[in-house]
C-alpha positions in Angstrom: 73.3 -112.1 39.2 74.6 -110.6 42.4 76.0 -113.9 43.9 78.1 -114.4 40.9 79.3 -110.5 41.1 80.5 -111.1 44.8 82.4 -113.9 44.3 84.1 -112.6 41.3 88.0 -113.6 41.7 90.3 -110.9 41.7 93.0 -113.1 40.2 91.1 -112.9 36.7 92.5 -109.5 36.2 91.3 -106.1 36.7 90.0 -104.9 33.7 88.3 -108.2 32.9 86.8 -108.2 36.2 85.6 -104.7 35.6 84.0 -105.5 32.4 82.1 -108.6 33.9 81.1 -106.1 37.2 79.5 -103.5 34.8 76.9 -106.3 33.8 75.6 -105.9 37.4 75.7 -102.7 37.5 71.8 -102.2 36.5 70.6 -105.4 38.8 72.5 -103.6 41.7 71.2 -100.0 41.1 67.9 -101.0 42.4 69.4 -101.8 45.6 71.0 -98.6 45.8 67.8 -96.7 44.9 66.9 -96.0 48.4 69.9 -94.6 49.5 70.7 -90.8 49.9 72.9 -89.3 47.1 75.1 -87.4 49.8 74.3 -88.6 53.5 74.5 -85.3 56.0 77.8 -86.6 57.9 77.8 -83.7 60.4 80.2 -84.3 63.4 82.1 -87.4 63.5 85.1 -89.2 65.1 87.7 -91.4 64.0 87.6 -94.7 65.1 89.5 -98.4 65.1 92.7 -97.4 63.5 95.0 -99.0 65.6 92.8 -101.4 67.5 93.1 -105.1 68.2 89.4 -105.8 66.7 90.6 -107.0 63.5 92.8 -109.7 64.8 90.0 -110.8 67.0 90.6 -109.2 70.0 87.8 -107.8 72.2 87.9 -104.6 74.1 91.5 -103.9 72.5 90.6 -101.2 73.6 87.7 -99.8 71.8 84.5 -101.3 73.0 81.6 -101.8 70.5 79.6 -100.4 73.1 81.5 -97.3 73.0 79.4 -96.5 69.9 76.4 -95.7 71.9 78.7 -93.2 74.0 79.7 -91.5 70.8 76.1 -91.4 69.5 74.9 -89.9 72.8 77.5 -87.3 72.4 76.2 -86.1 69.5 78.1 -87.3 66.8 76.5 -88.6 63.9 78.9 -90.9 62.2 82.2 -92.9 62.6 85.0 -92.7 60.2 86.3 -96.4 60.1 89.9 -96.2 59.6 90.6 -99.9 58.1 94.3 -101.0 57.4 93.3 -103.8 55.0 96.5 -104.6 53.1 98.2 -106.7 55.8 95.1 -108.8 55.5 95.3 -109.5 52.0 96.6 -112.7 51.1 97.8 -114.2 47.6 96.2 -112.9 44.3 95.5 -109.8 47.1 92.3 -111.7 48.4 91.1 -110.2 51.6 91.0 -112.6 54.5 87.3 -113.5 55.0 87.4 -113.8 58.6 88.3 -110.0 58.9 85.9 -109.1 56.4 83.2 -110.9 58.6 84.3 -108.8 61.3 84.3 -105.6 59.2 80.4 -106.5 58.5 80.0 -106.8 62.1 81.3 -103.4 62.9 79.3 -101.8 60.2 76.2 -103.6 61.6 77.1 -102.3 64.9 77.8 -98.4 63.9 74.2 -98.7 61.6 72.3 -100.2 64.8 73.4 -96.7 66.4 72.0 -94.8 64.0 75.6 -93.3 63.3 76.9 -93.2 59.8 79.7 -95.3 58.7 82.6 -94.0 56.8 84.8 -97.1 55.6 88.5 -95.6 54.8 91.2 -97.5 53.5 94.1 -96.5 55.7 97.0 -97.8 54.5 98.5 -94.5 54.0 102.6 -95.5 54.6 102.2 -98.0 51.8 100.9 -95.6 49.3 102.9 -93.0 49.9 105.7 -94.9 49.8 105.3 -97.5 47.1 102.8 -96.1 44.5 102.5 -99.0 41.8 102.4 -101.5 44.8 99.5 -99.5 46.4 97.6 -99.3 43.0 97.4 -102.6 42.5 96.1 -103.3 46.2 93.8 -100.4 46.4 92.1 -101.5 43.3 91.9 -104.9 44.7 90.6 -103.8 47.8 87.8 -101.9 46.4 86.9 -104.6 43.5 86.2 -107.0 46.8 84.5 -104.2 49.2 82.4 -102.9 46.3 81.2 -106.7 45.4 80.6 -107.6 48.9 78.4 -104.2 49.7 76.8 -103.8 46.5 72.9 -103.3 47.1 73.7 -103.3 50.7 74.1 -101.1 53.6 73.0 -98.0 51.7 74.2 -95.4 54.4 77.8 -96.9 54.4 80.1 -94.1 52.9 83.3 -95.7 50.9 86.4 -93.5 51.4 89.0 -94.3 48.5 92.4 -93.7 50.3 93.4 -91.8 53.6 96.0 -88.9 52.9 97.5 -89.5 49.2 100.9 -88.1 49.1 104.6 -88.9 49.7 105.8 -90.0 46.2 102.2 -89.5 44.6 101.8 -86.4 42.7 98.4 -84.8 42.0 98.4 -86.6 38.6 98.9 -89.9 39.6 96.7 -89.8 42.2 93.8 -88.3 40.2 94.4 -91.3 38.0 94.5 -94.0 40.7 91.3 -92.4 42.3 89.7 -92.2 38.7 90.5 -96.0 38.2 89.4 -96.9 42.1 85.8 -95.2 41.3 85.6 -97.3 38.1 86.0 -100.3 40.1 83.3 -98.9 42.7 80.9 -97.4 40.3 80.4 -101.1 38.3 78.5 -102.2 41.5 77.7 -99.4 43.6 76.6 -96.6 40.9 75.1 -94.4 43.9 77.2 -94.9 46.5 78.4 -91.9 48.2 82.1 -91.9 47.9 84.8 -89.6 49.6 87.7 -88.4 47.3 90.6 -87.1 49.0 92.8 -84.2 48.1 96.6 -85.0 48.1 97.9 -84.5 51.5 100.5 -82.1 51.1 100.8 -78.1 53.0 99.3 -76.3 50.2 96.1 -78.5 49.8 96.0 -78.6 46.3 92.4 -78.9 45.5 92.5 -77.8 42.0 94.5 -80.3 40.9 91.7 -82.7 41.5 90.6 -84.6 38.6 87.0 -86.0 39.3 84.3 -87.4 36.9 82.3 -84.5 35.7 79.0 -86.6 35.6 79.7 -88.2 39.1 77.9 -86.0 41.6 77.6 -88.6 44.4 81.1 -87.7 45.6 82.7 -85.7 48.7 85.7 -84.0 48.7 88.1 -84.5 51.9 91.3 -82.8 53.5 92.9 -83.0 56.6 94.0 -80.0 58.5 96.7 -80.1 61.5 98.2 -76.6 60.3 100.6 -75.5 61.7 102.1 -78.9 62.8 104.7 -77.6 64.9 101.8 -76.8 67.2 99.3 -79.7 66.4 102.0 -82.5 66.7 104.2 -80.8 69.7 105.7 -83.2 72.0 104.7 -86.2 69.9 107.3 -89.0 70.9 107.3 -90.8 67.4 109.0 -87.6 65.9 112.5 -87.2 66.3 111.6 -83.4 65.6 108.3 -82.6 67.1 109.3 -84.4 70.3 111.7 -81.7 71.4 109.1 -78.9 70.3 106.7 -76.8 72.8 105.2 -75.7 74.6 103.6 -73.7 72.1 100.5 -71.2 72.0 97.8 -70.9 69.4 95.2 -68.4 69.1 96.2 -64.9 68.0 94.3 -63.1 65.2 97.3 -64.3 62.8 97.0 -67.8 63.8 93.3 -67.2 63.0 93.8 -65.5 59.8 96.3 -68.3 58.4 93.8 -71.1 59.3 90.9 -69.1 57.5 93.0 -68.3 54.3 93.6 -72.1 54.0 89.9 -72.8 54.5 89.1 -69.9 51.9 91.0 -71.8 49.3 88.9 -74.8 49.5 85.7 -73.2 50.0 86.3 -71.0 47.0 86.7 -74.4 44.9 83.8 -76.4 46.7 81.4 -73.4 45.6 82.6 -73.3 42.0 82.9 -77.0 41.6 79.6 -77.6 43.2 81.4 -80.5 45.4 80.8 -81.0 49.1 83.6 -80.7 51.7 84.5 -83.2 54.3 87.2 -82.4 56.7 88.2 -85.8 57.5 90.5 -85.3 60.5 92.0 -82.6 62.6 93.5 -82.9 66.2 95.8 -81.6 68.4 98.6 -84.0 70.4 97.7 -84.1 74.2 101.6 -82.5 75.0 100.0 -78.9 73.9 99.0 -76.5 76.5 95.5 -77.5 77.5 93.6 -73.9 77.0 95.6 -73.6 73.6 94.5 -77.4 72.5 90.7 -76.4 73.4 90.9 -72.7 71.2 92.4 -74.8 68.3 89.6 -77.3 68.2 87.3 -75.1 68.9 88.1 -72.9 65.9 88.7 -75.4 63.5 84.9 -77.3 64.6 83.2 -73.9 64.3 84.4 -72.6 61.2 83.9 -75.8 59.6 80.3 -75.9 60.4 80.1 -72.1 59.4 81.0 -73.2 55.9 78.8 -76.1 55.8 81.5 -78.9 55.7 81.0 -82.3 57.9 84.0 -82.8 60.0 85.7 -85.5 62.1 87.9 -85.6 65.0 91.3 -87.4 65.0 90.6 -89.5 67.1 88.6 -91.6 69.7 91.0 -93.2 71.3 95.1 -94.0 71.7 97.1 -90.6 70.8 95.0 -87.5 70.2 92.4 -89.2 72.5 89.2 -87.4 73.1 87.9 -90.5 75.2 89.6 -92.1 78.1 89.6 -95.8 77.4 90.7 -96.9 81.3 88.2 -94.5 82.8 85.7 -95.2 80.0 84.7 -91.4 80.0 84.8 -88.6 77.7 87.8 -85.7 78.3 85.4 -82.8 79.1 88.0 -80.3 77.6 88.0 -81.6 74.4 84.4 -82.1 74.1 83.5 -78.8 74.9 85.8 -77.6 72.1 84.2 -80.4 69.6 80.5 -80.0 70.7 79.3 -77.1 73.2 76.5 -77.5 75.1 73.5 -76.5 73.4 74.8 -76.8 70.1 
């Protein structure tokens, strides 16, 4: 039965496919039974978003043995930023070669005793073309959910990175729940991460989740104030000319705490765990201000009992120097202080 479910073709149509996949649900439940309902993600870091590994590159620039450095540094999970849409062919079928590379990455992560979070990261497409995104996103999760049903119980699914743009909260909640239906047909107990709409006021109260699904983790990203965190970023006509800006006054901290308090109140009322899936400061910021910000956000999240993931391992905002194969000490002191 599992083999039939795993090969169910996307081209038969989503509604029909969901109905057939539902037949597999009880068969798959046994395979998920040993999985912890909600894993303790703890401290994490984003990896592989802009890496050549998916096209078959090696050390491009991420090396799979960097996972050992990540584990040894004190991280307990990695958030795998996967741009899947470009690897879809006719009928939105995923390239099997790329899927086998994804299998290998997940297995390497698990071998280092790290928790893998698989994040569908096609933000630009989904913020710009909501209907096109919906079709591809549901097709993606149909294939991924079937592929990993009963397999890799520690693997966590994240439905979509930073929904927003042309999406409203209502449209996003509708699409999210459709995707959850696809996932739950074959992965009834899998831990799944669902994002709040990615706009400045963090509209967590607008997020509509199935009340009977308690294997969900709610995520938001935090880069406020963006003029500080993105100062000097060369890809932005606006922010490339900003800086140097400082951060760390009592008023700066008060504003951040007010944002976090809004999420905390909702989380406690709804009894939903929170995951701060991204935060970071671009490297053009003054070093001491950058360190203060990162330390404040990480320690505050931990005091609130939230898991977090730093953006990101390499490329820009990097915590790791790929050329020297070493951590950037000032960032690591902020993220994971000695003795904590």
